[in-house]
N, C-alpha and C positions, 0 to 999 in steps of 0.2 A: 701856794702851789696851784690852786684852781686858776688863778689869773695867768700864771705861767703857761699852763696847758692851753688856756683859751687863746693867748697870744701866739703860742706855737702853732695851733691849728689854723690861725688866721694868717700866718706868715706866707708871703708869696712863694718862697722857695719850696716850702713843704706842699703847698697847693699844686705847684707845677710838678713836683716829683710824683705826687699821688696821681695827677692827671696823666702823666706819661706812663706810669706803671699800669693804671687802669686801661689805657688805650692798648698797650701791648698785650696785656692779659686777654682783653676782648678779641684782639686779632688772633691770638692762639686758639681761643674758643671757636672762632669762625673757621679757621683753617683745619681744625681737627674734628669738626662735626660735619656729617654728610647731610646736606639740606635737600628737602623735596619742596616742590612748589605746587600750590593749588589756587587757580588753575595752572596747568603746566606751561601755558603760553601767557602767563600773567603780564610779562613786560610788553608783549605785543598788544595786549589789551589796554594797558595803562599809559603807554608812551604817547598815543594820540591825544589824550586829554590833559597832558602835562602843560603848564605847571599845575600842580594839585596840592591839596591839603592832606598830608598823610597823618592818619589818626590811629592811635594805639592806646591800650590801657597803661596807666602808671604802674610801675612795678614790673612791666614786661619790656622796658625801654632800653636795656643795656646794650643789646646787640643790634638794635635797629639801624645804627649807622651803616651797616653792611647791606641794607636794602639797596643802597646806591652801588650799582655795578658798572656804570659807565661815567666818563667825565661829563657827558651831556646831561647826566642826572644831577644837575646842580641842586643843592638842598641847604636849607637853614633850619635850625631847630630852636624852639623856645626853651630857654633854661632860666630857672629862678635866679634872682639877684642875691638870694640867701648865700651865706658863705659856703654851705654844702654844695651849692651850684657851681662854685668856682672851678673845682677840679673836674666836674662834669663837663664844663665848657672847654677846658684845656684838653680833655680826652677827646671830645667831639671834634675840635679843630685839628687835632693830631690825626684823626681818622678822615679828614677831608670834608668835614661838615661845618658850614658857617653857623654862627650863633646869633640869636636875638635874646637879649637879657630882659627879663621882666616876668610879670605874673600872668597866670591864667585866670580862671573864674574864681575870684575871691570875694565876691559880693562887695561889702562896704570897704574892704581893704584894697579894692581894685586900683584906685588912684595912688594910694600910698606905696603900693608894691610895684609901681611902674607899668601897670596893666594897659593904660591908655596909650602910652608911648610904644609899648611892645605891639599893641594891636595895629597901630598905624604902620609900624615897621614891617609887620607881617603882610599887610595889604600891599605895601610898596614892593616888598620882595616878590610877591606873586605877580605884580604888574611888570616887574623886571625879568620875569621868566624863571625865578627860583621856585622850586618846590619848598613847601613849608611843612615841617614835621612837628607835631605836638601831641602831648598826652591829652586824651579826651575827657578824662574824668575830673570832677570838681575836687580840689584839694581837700584831703581828710575825709572824702566820701568816695571810697573805691567803687568803681564800676557804675558810676552815675555820670552820664555825659552832661557837661556843662553847656549852657546856651551860648557861651562865648564862641565855641567852635562853629555853631550854626550862624551866628552873627558874622563871623569871618568869611564864611562861604557866601552869605548873602551880599556882603559889602564888596567882596573881590570878584564875584561871579565865577569862582573856580570850584571844581567838585571836591567833595570829601572822599578820600579813599581809605576806608577802615580796614585794618589788617592786624593779624597776630603773627608773632615771630617767636618761636619757643625752641627749647632743646629738651632732649629726653633726660639729661642729667643736670640737676640743679640743686641749689640750697634755697629753701624758702624762708625768708625772714619773718619774724613775728612783729611786723609793723602795720600801720594803717592800710597799706596797699598790698600787703603780702608779697613784697618784692622777691623776685627770683634771681639769684646769682647763678648765671649759666656756667656750666662746667664743660671742660674739654672732653674729647674722645667719646662722642655719642652720636645721636641723630638729631637733626633739626628740621623744622617745618616753617614755611611761610605760607599763610593762607589769607587770601583776600575774598571779599564777597562782591558786592556791587558798589559802584560809585553813587554818591548821594549829591544831588544838585539842589541848591536852595534858590528859588526864584528871587529876583531883586525886589519884588513887591510883596514878599511873604509876610503875612500878618502873624500875630502872636500864636494863634491856633495852629497855623501851618508850621511855624517854627518848632512848636512843641511836638507836633507829630513827627517831624523830621529828626528832632533830637532823640525821640524814642526809637526811631528807625536805626539811627547810627548805633545806639546802645544795643539794640537787638543784633545788628550785624557784627559788632565787636564781640559779643558773647558767643555768637555762632562761630566766628572765626577762631576764637580761643578754643572752643570745644573741638572743632575739627583739627586744629593744629596739634593739640595734645593727643588726640586719637591717632593722628598720623605718625607720632613718635612712640606709640605704645604706652602712653600715660594718660588715659582718659580721665582717671580720677583727679588728676592735677588741675583740670579745668574748673573744679569746684572750689579751689583754694583762693 
């Protein structure tokens, strides 16, 4: 029975069905929540520095595809090669977001999980004018920014744009990143702070300082976003 369930979950037709359902559910969430933006002219500020690296906390990623509001906002997102990532990739592509399959900052597992290839593909995407979206935190260590994000900015020469995108109504899961399943019929907020640029000659000390800065910006964006939707206590989760 266990093997049957495992094979069922890995089946391409079920993955596709789950991906389509997830995409359409998220579209409903987007259409039925009234979003505010901070700053109000956020797109006027960020469009001149595109292509950019869009960074957000893991667990707050489900509705981030809707940050793309114009066809010119071409974007690709990094998604794990793990089987759980398959329907996420299908959902993202259905919502008009390209995908890069591989790992983020996994330390010793970086090569095994396709991290090197994914890193090269992200650099190439940025060179070709794509925005690249990725979760910022180290897997299994919520709200700790990984150095891989800083390395990507240094290698590509493109800025990191940290932001938070939340809704007032959600279900919070009891997993390592406290994922929030956004719900329809509420309020939403998108909050960005400042762009972070990493010099091409940044040494280890500079990179660590900028890593901490991105972490601070993401926490501040999360705090402001939940305050904007009337759920300030949710930023602590």
